[in-house]
C-alpha positions in Angstrom: 156.9 -148.2 95.8 153.7 -149.8 95.2 151.5 -148.4 92.5 147.8 -148.6 93.2 145.5 -148.6 90.4 142.4 -146.0 91.2 141.6 -145.2 88.1 139.5 -148.6 87.7 137.2 -147.7 90.0 135.7 -144.3 88.4 134.8 -146.4 85.7 133.1 -149.1 87.2 130.8 -146.7 89.6 129.8 -145.1 86.0 128.9 -147.8 84.1 126.7 -149.1 87.5 125.3 -145.5 87.2 124.5 -145.9 83.6 122.5 -149.1 84.1 120.9 -148.1 86.8 119.7 -144.8 85.0 118.3 -147.1 82.3 116.6 -149.0 84.3 114.6 -146.7 85.8 114.1 -144.8 82.2 112.6 -147.9 81.2 110.3 -148.6 84.4 109.4 -144.6 83.4 108.1 -145.5 80.2 106.5 -148.4 80.8 104.7 -146.5 83.6 103.6 -143.9 81.2 102.8 -146.3 78.6 100.5 -148.3 81.4 98.7 -145.1 81.9 97.9 -144.2 78.5 96.6 -147.6 78.3 94.0 -146.7 81.4 93.0 -143.6 80.2 92.4 -145.0 76.7 90.7 -147.8 78.5 88.3 -145.5 80.1 87.7 -143.5 77.0 86.5 -146.2 75.3 83.8 -147.4 78.1 82.7 -144.5 78.5 82.3 -143.8 74.7 80.9 -147.2 73.8 79.1 -147.5 77.3 77.6 -144.2 78.4 77.4 -142.6 75.1 79.9 -139.6 75.9 80.8 -137.8 73.2 83.8 -136.2 74.6 85.2 -139.6 75.7 84.8 -140.6 72.2 86.8 -137.6 71.6 89.3 -138.7 73.4 89.6 -141.9 72.5 90.0 -141.1 68.9 92.8 -138.6 69.8 94.6 -141.2 71.1 93.5 -144.4 68.8 92.7 -142.3 65.3 90.9 -143.9 62.4 89.7 -146.5 64.8 87.0 -148.2 62.7 85.1 -149.3 65.9 85.5 -146.0 67.9 84.8 -144.1 64.7 81.5 -145.7 64.5 81.0 -145.2 68.4 81.3 -141.5 68.0 79.0 -141.6 65.1 75.9 -143.7 67.1 76.6 -141.2 69.5 76.1 -137.9 67.2 72.5 -140.0 66.0 71.6 -140.3 69.5 72.2 -136.3 70.1 70.1 -135.4 66.8 73.4 -134.5 64.9 72.9 -136.6 62.0 74.8 -134.8 59.5 78.4 -134.9 61.5 77.1 -138.5 62.0 77.1 -139.7 58.6 80.4 -137.9 57.7 81.9 -139.7 60.6 80.2 -143.1 59.5 82.0 -142.7 56.2 85.2 -142.1 57.9 84.2 -145.5 59.6 83.7 -147.2 56.5 87.1 -146.1 55.1 88.9 -147.2 58.3 87.9 -150.9 57.1 84.5 -151.3 59.6 81.6 -153.6 58.9 80.2 -152.7 55.8 76.8 -154.0 55.8 76.3 -152.7 59.6 77.3 -149.2 58.9 75.6 -148.7 55.7 72.5 -149.6 57.9 73.2 -146.9 60.1 74.2 -144.4 57.7 70.1 -145.1 56.0 68.6 -144.0 59.3 71.0 -141.6 59.9 69.9 -140.1 56.7 66.0 -140.5 57.7 67.1 -138.1 60.6 68.5 -135.7 59.0 65.7 -134.9 56.1 63.4 -134.6 58.7 65.8 -131.9 60.7 66.8 -130.5 56.4 62.5 -129.6 56.3 62.4 -128.3 59.6 65.1 -125.7 59.4 64.0 -124.9 55.9 60.5 -124.1 57.8 60.8 -123.5 61.0 61.8 -119.8 62.7 63.6 -119.1 65.5 65.9 -121.5 67.5 63.8 -124.4 66.7 65.3 -123.5 62.5 68.7 -122.9 63.7 69.4 -125.8 65.7 67.5 -127.9 62.7 70.2 -126.2 60.1 73.1 -127.0 62.2 72.0 -130.5 63.1 71.7 -131.5 59.2 74.9 -129.5 57.9 76.6 -132.5 56.0 80.0 -131.2 54.2 79.6 -132.1 50.6 76.3 -132.7 50.4 74.1 -131.0 47.9 71.9 -128.6 50.0 75.1 -127.6 51.8 74.7 -124.2 50.7 71.2 -124.1 51.3 71.7 -124.9 54.6 74.3 -122.2 55.3 72.0 -119.8 53.5 68.8 -120.6 55.6 71.0 -120.7 59.0 72.6 -117.1 58.2 69.0 -115.6 57.3 67.7 -116.8 60.7 70.4 -115.5 62.5 70.7 -112.2 60.8 68.2 -110.2 63.3 69.4 -111.8 66.8 73.1 -112.5 66.1 74.6 -110.8 62.9 78.3 -111.8 63.7 76.9 -115.8 63.5 75.1 -114.8 60.1 77.8 -113.3 58.7 79.8 -116.3 59.2 77.3 -119.3 57.5 76.8 -116.9 54.0 80.8 -116.6 54.7 80.6 -120.3 54.6 78.1 -120.2 51.6 80.2 -118.1 49.8 83.4 -120.0 49.7 81.0 -123.0 48.3 79.1 -120.8 45.8 81.4 -117.9 45.0 78.9 -116.7 41.9 75.8 -116.8 44.3 75.0 -112.9 44.0 72.6 -113.3 47.0 75.0 -114.4 49.2 77.3 -111.7 48.3 74.6 -109.1 49.0 74.2 -110.7 52.2 78.1 -110.5 53.0 78.4 -107.2 51.8 75.3 -106.0 54.0 76.1 -107.5 57.4 80.1 -106.8 57.2 79.0 -103.0 56.7 76.6 -102.9 59.0 79.2 -105.2 61.6 82.1 -102.6 60.6 84.4 -105.5 61.0 88.0 -105.2 60.5 89.2 -108.5 60.6 91.6 -110.0 57.7 88.9 -112.3 56.6 85.9 -110.8 56.7 87.5 -108.0 54.8 88.3 -110.4 52.2 85.2 -112.0 52.3 83.6 -108.4 51.4 86.0 -107.5 48.7 85.3 -111.1 47.4 81.3 -110.7 47.6 82.0 -106.7 46.1 83.8 -108.2 43.2 80.9 -110.7 42.5 78.6 -107.9 42.1 81.1 -106.4 39.5 81.9 -103.4 42.1 85.9 -104.1 41.8 86.5 -100.1 42.9 84.5 -100.7 45.5 86.1 -104.2 46.4 89.6 -102.4 46.5 89.0 -100.8 49.9 88.7 -103.6 51.9 90.9 -105.7 49.8 93.7 -103.4 50.6 93.0 -103.0 54.5 93.0 -106.7 54.5 96.7 -106.9 53.1 97.5 -104.3 55.4 96.0 -106.5 58.0 97.8 -110.4 56.9 100.1 -109.2 54.4 100.6 -113.0 53.6 97.3 -113.5 53.3 97.5 -115.0 49.6 93.6 -114.7 48.6 93.5 -111.3 49.6 96.4 -110.3 47.5 94.9 -112.3 44.4 92.1 -110.5 44.7 93.2 -107.3 44.9 95.5 -107.9 41.6 92.4 -108.9 39.8 91.0 -105.4 41.5 93.9 -103.8 40.1 93.5 -105.2 36.7 89.7 -104.6 36.2 90.1 -101.2 37.7 92.8 -100.3 35.4 91.3 -101.9 32.1 87.9 -100.1 32.6 89.9 -96.6 32.7 91.2 -97.9 29.5 88.4 -98.7 27.9 86.5 -95.7 29.1 89.1 -93.9 27.0 89.0 -95.9 24.0 85.0 -95.3 24.0 86.0 -91.4 23.9 88.2 -91.6 21.4 85.7 -93.8 19.1 88.0 -96.7 19.2 85.0 -98.3 21.8 82.9 -101.7 20.4 79.9 -101.2 18.7 76.3 -100.9 20.1 75.7 -104.1 18.1 78.7 -105.7 19.6 79.1 -104.8 23.6 82.5 -105.4 24.9 82.7 -108.5 27.6 82.6 -107.6 31.0 86.1 -107.4 32.2 85.0 -108.0 35.8 83.3 -111.2 34.2 87.0 -112.8 32.8 88.5 -111.3 36.0 86.6 -113.1 38.2 86.9 -116.5 36.7 89.7 -117.4 39.2 88.0 -116.2 42.4 84.5 -117.7 41.4 85.6 -121.5 41.3 83.0 -123.8 43.1 85.2 -125.9 45.6 84.0 -129.8 45.9 84.3 -130.9 49.5 85.2 -134.6 49.1 87.3 -134.4 51.6 86.8 -136.8 54.2 84.7 -135.5 57.1 86.2 -135.8 60.6 84.6 -134.4 64.0 87.6 -132.2 65.3 85.6 -129.2 66.9 
Protein backbone atom coordinates (compact mmCIF):
# COMPACT_ATOMS: atom_id res chain seq x y z
CA UNK A 1 0.00 0.00 0.00
CA UNK A 2 1.33 3.43 -1.02
CA UNK A 3 1.64 5.92 1.89
CA UNK A 4 1.36 9.58 1.08
CA UNK A 5 2.77 12.42 3.17
CA UNK A 6 -0.25 14.60 3.93
CA UNK A 7 1.38 16.17 7.01
CA UNK A 8 3.72 18.32 4.91
CA UNK A 9 0.93 20.41 3.37
CA UNK A 10 -0.45 22.02 6.56
CA UNK A 11 2.99 23.23 7.60
CA UNK A 12 3.58 24.86 4.25
CA UNK A 13 0.18 26.49 4.43
CA UNK A 14 0.85 27.81 7.94
CA UNK A 15 4.20 29.22 6.82
CA UNK A 16 2.51 30.98 3.93
CA UNK A 17 -0.08 32.46 6.28
CA UNK A 18 2.67 33.70 8.60
CA UNK A 19 4.44 35.38 5.73
CA UNK A 20 1.23 36.99 4.59
CA UNK A 21 0.46 38.14 8.15
CA UNK A 22 3.91 39.67 8.58
CA UNK A 23 3.58 41.47 5.30
CA UNK A 24 0.15 42.82 6.22
CA UNK A 25 1.34 43.98 9.65
CA UNK A 26 4.32 45.72 8.12
CA UNK A 27 2.10 47.45 5.60
CA UNK A 28 -0.29 48.56 8.34
CA UNK A 29 2.59 49.89 10.42
CA UNK A 30 3.94 51.77 7.42
CA UNK A 31 0.53 53.28 6.74
CA UNK A 32 0.19 54.33 10.37
CA UNK A 33 3.64 55.95 10.31
CA UNK A 34 2.68 57.77 7.13
CA UNK A 35 -0.49 59.13 8.72
CA UNK A 36 1.44 60.33 11.77
CA UNK A 37 4.02 62.03 9.56
CA UNK A 38 1.30 63.73 7.54
CA UNK A 39 -0.50 64.88 10.68
CA UNK A 40 2.75 66.25 12.10
CA UNK A 41 3.55 68.07 8.86
CA UNK A 42 0.12 69.73 8.84
CA UNK A 43 0.42 70.74 12.50
CA UNK A 44 3.88 72.23 11.94
CA UNK A 45 2.68 74.14 8.91
CA UNK A 46 -0.34 75.58 10.72
CA UNK A 47 1.77 76.43 13.76
CA UNK A 48 4.58 78.19 11.92
CA UNK A 49 2.64 79.77 9.06
CA UNK A 50 -0.83 80.37 10.49
CA UNK A 51 0.20 80.98 14.12
CA UNK A 52 -2.31 78.49 15.50
CA UNK A 53 -1.47 77.77 19.12
CA UNK A 54 -3.48 74.54 19.18
CA UNK A 55 -1.46 73.30 16.19
CA UNK A 56 1.78 74.15 17.99
CA UNK A 57 0.61 72.09 20.96
CA UNK A 58 -0.34 69.22 18.66
CA UNK A 59 3.02 69.27 16.91
CA UNK A 60 4.92 69.34 20.20
CA UNK A 61 2.88 66.41 21.50
CA UNK A 62 4.22 64.37 18.58
CA UNK A 63 7.69 65.92 18.56
CA UNK A 64 8.41 67.11 22.10
CA UNK A 65 11.39 69.30 22.99
CA UNK A 66 11.90 70.33 19.38
CA UNK A 67 13.75 73.66 19.51
CA UNK A 68 12.18 75.09 16.36
CA UNK A 69 8.66 74.15 17.43
CA UNK A 70 9.17 75.57 20.91
CA UNK A 71 10.41 78.85 19.41
CA UNK A 72 7.42 78.93 17.06
CA UNK A 73 4.98 78.34 19.89
CA UNK A 74 6.59 81.11 21.94
CA UNK A 75 6.27 83.45 18.95
CA UNK A 76 2.54 82.68 18.81
CA UNK A 77 2.18 83.36 22.54
CA UNK A 78 3.80 86.77 22.09
CA UNK A 79 1.35 87.53 19.28
CA UNK A 80 -1.48 86.57 21.63
CA UNK A 81 -0.09 88.99 24.25
CA UNK A 82 0.83 86.20 26.64
CA UNK A 83 4.49 87.11 27.18
CA UNK A 84 4.82 85.45 30.57
CA UNK A 85 4.18 82.02 29.10
CA UNK A 86 6.20 82.92 26.01
CA UNK A 87 9.33 83.68 28.04
CA UNK A 88 9.13 80.29 29.72
CA UNK A 89 8.75 78.52 26.37
CA UNK A 90 11.62 80.51 24.85
CA UNK A 91 13.81 79.34 27.74
CA UNK A 92 12.78 75.76 27.04
CA UNK A 93 13.75 76.34 23.40
CA UNK A 94 17.17 77.53 24.56
CA UNK A 95 17.65 74.36 26.57
CA UNK A 96 16.57 72.32 23.56
CA UNK A 97 19.29 73.90 21.40
CA UNK A 98 17.63 76.87 19.67
CA UNK A 99 19.78 79.64 18.23
CA UNK A 100 21.00 81.42 21.38
CA UNK A 101 21.31 85.00 20.14
CA UNK A 102 18.00 84.95 18.28
CA UNK A 103 16.10 83.55 21.24
CA UNK A 104 17.69 86.08 23.60
CA UNK A 105 16.45 88.91 21.40
CA UNK A 106 12.95 87.46 21.45
CA UNK A 107 13.04 87.08 25.23
CA UNK A 108 14.00 90.76 25.60
CA UNK A 109 11.04 91.79 23.42
CA UNK A 110 8.69 89.55 25.41
CA UNK A 111 9.98 90.99 28.69
CA UNK A 112 9.20 94.51 27.51
CA UNK A 113 5.68 93.43 26.63
CA UNK A 114 5.36 91.75 30.01
CA UNK A 115 6.46 94.84 31.93
CA UNK A 116 3.60 96.79 30.39
CA UNK A 117 1.14 94.09 31.41
CA UNK A 118 2.54 93.96 34.94
CA UNK A 119 1.87 97.69 35.32
CA UNK A 120 -1.64 97.22 33.99
CA UNK A 121 -2.21 94.31 36.37
CA UNK A 122 -1.15 96.34 39.40
CA UNK A 123 -3.00 99.54 38.50
CA UNK A 124 -6.13 98.62 36.56
CA UNK A 125 -9.32 97.05 37.92
CA UNK A 126 -11.96 94.84 36.34
CA UNK A 127 -11.43 92.51 33.41
CA UNK A 128 -8.57 94.62 32.05
CA UNK A 129 -6.52 94.12 35.20
CA UNK A 130 -7.44 90.45 35.52
CA UNK A 131 -6.42 89.66 31.94
CA UNK A 132 -3.18 91.59 32.40
CA UNK A 133 -2.32 89.60 35.52
CA UNK A 134 -2.98 86.33 33.68
CA UNK A 135 -0.91 87.37 30.67
CA UNK A 136 1.99 88.67 32.76
CA UNK A 137 2.27 85.56 34.95
CA UNK A 138 5.73 84.02 34.66
CA UNK A 139 6.52 80.96 36.81
CA UNK A 140 9.58 81.56 38.96
CA UNK A 141 9.60 85.33 38.46
CA UNK A 142 10.26 87.52 41.55
CA UNK A 143 6.82 89.06 41.17
CA UNK A 144 4.95 85.76 40.79
CA UNK A 145 3.40 85.95 44.28
CA UNK A 146 2.38 89.57 43.67
CA UNK A 147 0.67 88.54 40.43
CA UNK A 148 -1.37 85.86 42.21
CA UNK A 149 -2.28 88.18 45.08
CA UNK A 150 -3.37 90.97 42.77
CA UNK A 151 -5.38 88.57 40.64
CA UNK A 152 -7.06 87.18 43.75
CA UNK A 153 -7.93 90.69 44.92
CA UNK A 154 -9.45 91.59 41.55
CA UNK A 155 -11.47 88.37 41.37
CA UNK A 156 -12.81 88.10 44.90
CA UNK A 157 -15.93 90.22 44.35
CA UNK A 158 -17.17 88.67 41.10
CA UNK A 159 -15.49 85.25 41.08
CA UNK A 160 -14.63 84.18 44.65
CA UNK A 161 -13.82 80.60 43.66
CA UNK A 162 -11.26 81.82 41.12
CA UNK A 163 -9.95 84.29 43.68
CA UNK A 164 -9.45 81.48 46.19
CA UNK A 165 -7.55 79.49 43.59
CA UNK A 166 -5.25 82.47 42.98
CA UNK A 167 -4.62 82.98 46.70
CA UNK A 168 -3.96 79.26 47.16
CA UNK A 169 -1.33 79.48 44.42
CA UNK A 170 0.22 82.44 46.24
CA UNK A 171 0.15 80.50 49.52
CA UNK A 172 2.08 77.61 47.99
CA UNK A 173 4.84 80.03 47.00
CA UNK A 174 4.72 82.23 50.13
CA UNK A 175 3.34 80.13 53.00
CA UNK A 176 4.35 82.73 55.61
CA UNK A 177 2.43 85.57 54.01
CA UNK A 178 -0.26 86.42 56.57
CA UNK A 179 -2.26 88.57 54.13
CA UNK A 180 -2.53 85.59 51.80
CA UNK A 181 -3.41 83.31 54.71
CA UNK A 182 -6.22 85.63 55.83
CA UNK A 183 -7.60 85.75 52.28
CA UNK A 184 -7.57 81.94 52.05
CA UNK A 185 -9.38 81.62 55.37
CA UNK A 186 -11.99 84.24 54.50
CA UNK A 187 -12.71 82.96 51.00
CA UNK A 188 -12.74 79.28 51.90
CA UNK A 189 -15.13 80.05 54.74
CA UNK A 190 -17.49 82.15 52.63
CA UNK A 191 -17.56 79.53 49.87
CA UNK A 192 -18.14 76.70 52.36
CA UNK A 193 -15.74 74.66 50.22
CA UNK A 194 -15.47 70.96 51.01
CA UNK A 195 -12.76 69.70 48.66
CA UNK A 196 -9.72 68.10 50.29
CA UNK A 197 -7.26 70.49 48.63
CA UNK A 198 -9.19 73.57 49.75
CA UNK A 199 -9.66 72.21 53.27
CA UNK A 200 -5.92 71.55 53.47
CA UNK A 201 -5.15 75.07 52.26
CA UNK A 202 -7.53 76.47 54.87
CA UNK A 203 -5.84 74.44 57.60
CA UNK A 204 -2.38 75.55 56.48
CA UNK A 205 -3.54 79.18 56.43
CA UNK A 206 -4.92 78.90 59.96
CA UNK A 207 -1.58 77.46 61.08
CA UNK A 208 0.17 80.44 59.49
CA UNK A 209 -2.14 82.66 61.55
CA UNK A 210 -1.16 80.70 64.69
CA UNK A 211 -4.59 79.15 65.16
CA UNK A 212 -3.77 75.43 65.45
CA UNK A 213 -6.99 74.46 67.21
CA UNK A 214 -9.07 75.99 64.42
CA UNK A 215 -6.78 74.42 61.83
CA UNK A 216 -7.50 70.93 63.11
CA UNK A 217 -11.13 71.01 61.95
CA UNK A 218 -10.58 71.43 58.19
CA UNK A 219 -7.46 69.27 58.25
CA UNK A 220 -9.34 66.34 59.80
CA UNK A 221 -12.06 66.78 57.19
CA UNK A 222 -9.41 66.77 54.47
CA UNK A 223 -7.83 63.56 55.81
CA UNK A 224 -11.25 61.91 55.97
CA UNK A 225 -11.91 62.86 52.34
CA UNK A 226 -8.44 61.96 51.09
CA UNK A 227 -6.60 59.65 53.52
CA UNK A 228 -3.56 59.47 51.24
CA UNK A 229 -3.04 63.25 51.09
CA UNK A 230 0.38 63.54 52.72
CA UNK A 231 0.30 67.33 53.13
CA UNK A 232 -2.95 67.22 55.09
CA UNK A 233 -1.72 64.38 57.31
CA UNK A 234 1.57 66.14 58.06
CA UNK A 235 -0.19 69.40 58.91
CA UNK A 236 -2.68 67.57 61.12
CA UNK A 237 0.21 65.94 62.97
CA UNK A 238 1.72 69.38 63.56
CA UNK A 239 -1.65 70.66 64.79
CA UNK A 240 -1.95 67.81 67.29
CA UNK A 241 1.56 68.49 68.57
CA UNK A 242 0.85 72.22 68.89
CA UNK A 243 -2.41 71.69 70.74
CA UNK A 244 -0.84 69.14 73.10
CA UNK A 245 2.17 71.37 73.77
CA UNK A 246 -0.11 74.33 74.40
CA UNK A 247 -2.09 72.33 76.95
CA UNK A 248 1.10 71.21 78.72
CA UNK A 249 2.40 74.77 78.82
CA UNK A 250 -0.88 75.94 80.36
CA UNK A 251 -0.59 73.29 83.09
CA UNK A 252 3.03 74.28 83.73
CA UNK A 253 2.16 77.95 84.07
CA UNK A 254 -0.70 77.16 86.47
CA UNK A 255 1.73 75.19 88.66
CA UNK A 256 4.32 77.96 88.65
CA UNK A 257 6.63 76.14 86.24
CA UNK A 258 6.23 78.39 83.25
CA UNK A 259 8.71 80.88 81.89
CA UNK A 260 9.02 84.18 83.65
CA UNK A 261 7.51 87.30 82.04
CA UNK A 262 11.03 88.54 81.32
CA UNK A 263 11.85 85.39 79.33
CA UNK A 264 8.66 84.33 77.57
CA UNK A 265 8.52 80.83 76.17
CA UNK A 266 9.00 80.64 72.40
CA UNK A 267 5.85 80.23 70.35
CA UNK A 268 5.04 76.58 69.86
CA UNK A 269 3.19 77.27 66.66
CA UNK A 270 6.17 79.15 65.23
CA UNK A 271 8.49 76.20 65.72
CA UNK A 272 5.94 73.74 64.45
CA UNK A 273 5.29 75.78 61.34
CA UNK A 274 8.91 75.54 60.25
CA UNK A 275 8.26 72.62 57.93
CA UNK A 276 4.91 73.75 56.61
CA UNK A 277 6.13 77.30 55.93
CA UNK A 278 9.03 76.46 53.66
CA UNK A 279 9.41 78.71 50.66
CA UNK A 280 9.36 76.84 47.39
CA UNK A 281 11.20 77.88 44.28
CA UNK A 282 9.91 77.26 40.79
CA UNK A 283 13.11 76.59 38.91
CA UNK A 284 11.76 73.69 36.85
CA UNK A 285 11.50 74.21 33.09
CA UNK A 286 8.33 76.02 32.15
CA UNK A 287 6.07 74.23 29.73
CA UNK A 288 2.71 74.91 28.21
CA UNK A 289 0.52 71.89 28.71
CA UNK A 290 -2.80 73.38 29.79
